[in-house]
C-alpha positions in Angstrom: -41.8 -9.0 32.2 -42.9 -7.4 28.9 -42.1 -7.5 25.2 -41.2 -4.4 23.2 -42.8 -3.3 19.9 -41.5 -0.6 17.6 -43.9 0.6 15.0 -42.6 2.7 12.1 -40.2 4.5 14.4 -38.4 7.5 13.0 -35.7 9.8 14.5 -34.7 13.1 13.0 -32.2 15.7 14.2 -33.4 18.8 12.4 -33.4 17.9 8.7 -31.2 14.8 9.2 -33.1 11.5 9.5 -31.0 8.8 11.3 -33.7 6.1 12.0 -35.9 5.2 9.1 -39.2 3.7 10.0 -38.1 0.8 12.1 -40.7 -2.0 12.6 -39.6 -4.6 15.2 -41.2 -7.1 17.7 -39.2 -8.2 20.7 -40.9 -11.0 22.6 -41.4 -11.1 26.3 -38.3 -12.6 27.9 -36.3 -12.5 24.7 -32.6 -11.4 24.6 -32.4 -9.2 21.5 -29.1 -7.7 20.3 -28.8 -4.6 18.0 -25.6 -5.0 16.0 -24.0 -3.1 13.3 -21.0 -0.8 12.5 -20.4 2.6 14.2 -23.0 5.1 13.1 -25.7 2.6 12.1 -28.2 3.9 14.7 -28.2 1.1 17.2 -27.5 3.2 20.3 -29.9 5.9 19.1 -32.6 3.2 18.8 -31.9 1.9 22.3 -32.0 5.4 23.8 -35.4 5.9 22.1 -36.7 2.8 23.8 -35.3 4.2 27.1 -36.8 7.6 26.6 -33.4 9.3 26.5 -34.0 10.3 22.9 -37.3 11.7 21.7 -39.1 9.6 19.0 -39.9 11.9 16.1 -42.6 9.6 14.5 -44.0 6.2 15.2 -44.9 4.3 18.3 -43.0 2.4 21.0 -44.9 -0.1 23.2 -43.7 -2.0 26.2 -46.1 -4.7 27.2 -49.5 -3.2 26.6 -48.5 0.4 27.3 -47.7 3.0 24.7 -44.5 4.6 26.2 -43.6 6.8 23.2 -44.1 10.1 25.0 -43.5 8.8 28.6 -40.6 10.0 30.7 -37.8 7.5 31.2 -38.7 6.8 34.8 -42.2 5.8 33.8 -41.3 3.2 31.2 -40.3 0.4 33.4 -36.8 0.1 31.9 -33.3 0.0 33.5 -30.2 0.9 31.5 -26.7 -0.3 31.8 -24.2 2.0 30.1 -20.7 1.6 28.7 -19.3 3.7 31.6 -20.1 2.3 35.0 -21.3 5.7 36.4 -20.8 4.6 40.1 -20.7 7.0 43.0 -17.0 6.8 44.1 -17.8 7.8 47.8 -20.5 5.1 48.2 -20.0 1.3 48.8 -21.2 -1.3 46.4 -24.2 -1.8 48.6 -25.0 1.9 48.7 -24.5 2.3 44.9 -26.9 -0.6 44.1 -29.6 0.7 46.5 -29.3 4.4 45.9 -32.1 4.6 43.2 -34.6 2.9 45.5 -33.5 5.1 48.4 -34.1 8.3 46.4 -37.6 7.0 45.5 -38.5 6.5 49.1 -38.5 2.8 49.4 -38.3 1.3 52.9 -34.8 0.3 54.2 -35.8 -3.3 54.6 -37.1 -3.6 51.0 -33.9 -2.0 49.7 -31.7 -4.4 51.7 -33.7 -7.4 50.5 -33.4 -6.4 46.8 -29.7 -5.5 47.1 -29.0 -8.8 48.7 -30.9 -10.7 45.9 -29.0 -8.8 43.2 -25.7 -9.4 45.0 -26.5 -13.1 45.1 -27.2 -13.3 41.4 -24.1 -11.4 40.5 -21.8 -13.0 43.1 -21.0 -9.6 44.8 -21.5 -10.7 48.4 -17.8 -10.4 49.2 -17.6 -6.8 47.8 -20.7 -5.1 49.3 -18.6 -3.0 51.7 -16.0 -2.0 49.2 -16.0 1.3 47.2 -15.6 1.3 43.4 -11.9 2.2 43.5 -11.2 -1.1 45.1 -13.0 -3.1 42.4 -11.8 -4.4 39.0 -13.5 -3.3 35.8 -15.6 -6.4 35.6 -16.7 -6.1 39.2 -17.7 -2.5 38.6 -19.8 -3.5 35.7 -21.5 -6.1 37.7 -22.4 -3.4 40.3 -23.8 -1.3 37.5 -25.9 -4.3 36.4 -26.9 -4.9 40.0 -28.2 -1.3 40.3 -30.4 -2.1 37.3 -31.6 -5.4 38.8 -32.8 -3.9 42.1 -35.2 -1.6 40.3 -37.1 -4.7 39.0 -37.6 -3.3 35.5 -39.8 -4.9 32.8 -36.9 -4.4 30.3 -33.2 -4.3 30.7 -31.2 -2.1 28.2 -27.5 -2.6 27.7 -25.5 0.0 25.7 -22.1 -1.6 24.8 -21.5 -2.6 28.5 -18.3 -4.5 27.8 -16.5 -2.0 25.7 -14.2 -0.8 28.5 -13.1 -4.3 29.6 -10.1 -6.2 28.4 -10.5 -9.3 26.3 -10.5 -11.8 29.2 -13.0 -9.8 31.2 -15.2 -9.4 28.1 -15.5 -13.2 27.8 -16.2 -13.5 31.6 -18.9 -10.8 31.5 -20.6 -12.3 28.5 -21.0 -15.5 30.4 -22.3 -13.5 33.4 -24.9 -11.6 31.4 -26.0 -14.8 29.7 -26.4 -16.5 33.1 -28.3 -13.4 34.4 -30.8 -13.6 31.5 -31.3 -17.3 32.1 -31.9 -16.8 35.9 -34.2 -13.8 35.8 -35.8 -14.3 32.4 -36.4 -10.6 31.7 -36.6 -9.0 28.3 -33.2 -7.6 27.4 -32.1 -5.4 24.6 -28.3 -5.2 24.1 -26.3 -3.0 21.8 -22.9 -3.9 20.5 -20.7 -3.5 17.5 -19.0 -6.9 18.3 -20.7 -9.6 16.3 -19.1 -12.3 18.5 -21.1 -10.9 21.5 -24.2 -10.8 19.4 -23.8 -14.4 18.3 -23.1 -15.8 21.8 -25.7 -13.8 23.7 -28.7 -13.3 21.5 -32.0 -15.1 21.0 -32.6 -12.6 18.2 -30.2 -10.4 16.3 -31.2 -7.2 14.6 -28.6 -6.1 12.0 -28.7 -2.4 11.4 -27.1 -0.2 8.7 -27.6 3.5 8.2 -30.7 3.5 10.5 -32.5 0.7 8.7 -32.9 -3.0 9.6 -31.0 -5.2 7.1 -32.2 -8.5 8.6 -33.6 -10.0 11.8 -33.3 -13.5 13.0 -31.7 -16.1 15.3 -27.9 -16.0 15.3 -27.4 -19.2 13.3 -30.2 -18.3 10.9 -28.3 -15.2 10.0 -25.0 -17.1 9.7 -26.5 -19.8 7.5 -29.0 -17.8 5.5 -28.0 -14.1 5.1 -30.3 -12.0 2.9 -27.6 -9.7 1.5 -23.8 -9.2 1.3 -23.7 -6.8 4.2 -25.3 -9.3 6.7 -23.1 -12.1 5.3 -20.0 -10.1 5.8 -20.9 -8.8 9.2 -22.0 -12.1 10.8 -19.2 -14.6 11.3 -15.6 -14.4 12.5 -13.4 -14.1 10.6 -15.5 -12.3 8.1 -16.8 -14.0 4.9 -14.5 -13.7 1.9 -15.9 -12.2 -1.3 -14.5 -12.8 -4.8 -15.9 -11.7 -8.1 -17.5 -14.1 -10.6 -19.5 -14.3 -13.7 -22.5 -16.5 -14.5 -22.1 -18.5 -17.7 -24.4 -21.3 -18.8 -25.7 -22.1 -15.3 -22.3 -22.0 -13.8 -20.2 -19.4 -12.0 -16.7 -18.9 -13.2 -14.6 -17.6 -10.3 -11.4 -16.8 -12.1 -9.5 -15.5 -9.1 -9.7 -18.9 -7.4 -9.9 -21.1 -10.5 -13.3 -22.4 -9.4 -16.3 -23.4 -11.4 -19.4 -23.5 -9.2 -23.1 -24.1 -9.8 -25.2 -20.9 -10.2 -28.3 -20.4 -8.1 -31.7 -20.5 -10.0 -32.2 -16.8 -9.6 -28.9 -15.9 -11.5 -29.0 -15.0 -15.2 -26.4 -15.6 -17.9 -23.7 -13.0 -18.0 -24.6 -11.6 -14.6 -21.7 -10.2 -12.5 -21.9 -11.7 -9.0 -19.9 -11.6 -5.7 -19.3 -15.1 -4.4 -19.1 -15.4 -0.6 -16.9 -18.0 1.0 -16.5 -18.4 4.7 -13.0 -19.1 5.9 -14.1 -22.2 7.8 -15.6 -23.7 4.6 -12.5 -23.4 2.6 -9.7 -26.1 2.4 -6.1 -25.4 1.5 -4.4 -27.8 -1.0 -0.7 -27.9 -1.7 1.2 -26.5 -4.7 -1.4 -24.1 -6.2 -1.4 -20.7 -7.8 -2.1 -18.7 -4.6 0.5 -17.3 -2.2 0.2 -17.4 1.6 0.9 -13.8 2.6 0.5 -14.2 6.4 -0.2 -17.2 8.6 -1.8 -16.5 11.9 -1.5 -19.4 14.4 -3.8 -19.3 17.4 -3.1 -22.8 18.7 -6.1 -24.9 17.9 -6.8 -23.0 14.7 -4.7 -21.0 12.1 -5.8 -18.4 9.6 -4.0 -18.3 6.3 -4.2 -15.0 4.5 -3.9 -15.7 0.8 -3.3 -13.6 -2.2 -4.9 -15.3 -5.2 -3.5 -15.6 -8.7 -5.7 -12.6 -9.6 -4.5 -10.5 -6.7 -7.7 -10.9 -4.5 -7.2 -11.5 -0.8 -9.0 -14.3 1.1 -8.7 -15.9 4.5 -8.8 -19.7 5.0 -9.2 -21.4 8.4 -6.9 -24.4 9.0 -6.9 -27.0 11.7 -4.9 -30.2 12.3 -1.2 -30.9 12.2 -0.2 -29.7 8.8 -0.8 -25.9 8.2 0.4 -23.3 5.7 3.4 -21.1 6.3 4.0 -17.6 5.0 5.3 -17.8 1.4 3.8 -21.2 0.6 2.1 -21.7 -2.8 -1.3 -23.3 -2.3 -4.6 -24.1 -3.9 -8.1 -23.7 -2.5 -11.1 -26.0 -2.5 -14.7 -25.3 -1.4 -17.8 -27.4 -0.9 -20.4 -26.1 -3.4 -23.1 -26.4 -0.8 -21.3 -23.8 1.3 -21.2 -21.0 -1.4 -23.2 -17.8 -1.1 -23.9 -15.8 -4.2 -24.9 -12.1 -4.3 -25.8 -9.7 -7.2 -22.8 -7.5 -7.7 -24.9 -4.4 -8.1 -27.7 -4.7 -5.6 -25.7 -7.0 -3.2 -28.9 -9.0 -2.6 -28.6 -12.8 -2.2 -29.3 -14.9 -5.2 -30.9 -18.2 -4.2 
């Protein structure tokens, strides 16, 4: 098992730079998730660790080895892709052991490693089947099993659940979390789904335009985001943002009719964006805001409001009495749960 270190890593395609001097330390045995919107560079960065993309500048270290210029096969990594890439004419057992077979490993060793991977992934009943006879989740488990039998120092996952339906995604999230707990290997996982990131990660790396916006444990990013981008990306549903102005140590949020304490770093007259998480807001009756849509999910509902100033916000509701479309409502917020950002720089004001 080994940690991964990225030191001032840069990637260019001709004159276009897509990764901008990334510095990152992933500890031995850590589950690290790269998350961000499409085009942020997360898959490119993962492929650079794998050796599938050349590193233009900087250094990549796995354990004590500088692997920056090494071939993928020499790096001690195994990659699980979005597509399962299984050989259709081979059984599950043959698919998982094929890489070892090609590298000349003894049959007994291959059988032992395939059996261990099958036990971990609960594939014993499917070893003689071919991929066409498997569900999507089972195929992805075979793909993961093929990585396990190689005994890599680092596992790399490139959006492995994207092709699965919602129920299977939840099931496979649990399987991957259990896998990490059982084998304790260093894992780097790429996803655009922040729910996957929050539920799987020891450490989340939030990326935007090839740069790191913030690194931290899931709940640290949720509770203490450094900027508006991270605040809006981490948490589901996303954080609401409404405009406000600092006046005399207070923030006037005209759209919601709220008067909130300003953080120490705010200055008088400063334009700010006030971040309010849906789960921290409370709906009151007979206010100036209109419920546009009410989404009921059973144990929780989400009321989509249009404020008196025309801004849109989402409020989480639980309990028996919930809003309905067309209701006129008010909104309350605990001042301790307010996030304030400079309207120009989008940096957090504390």
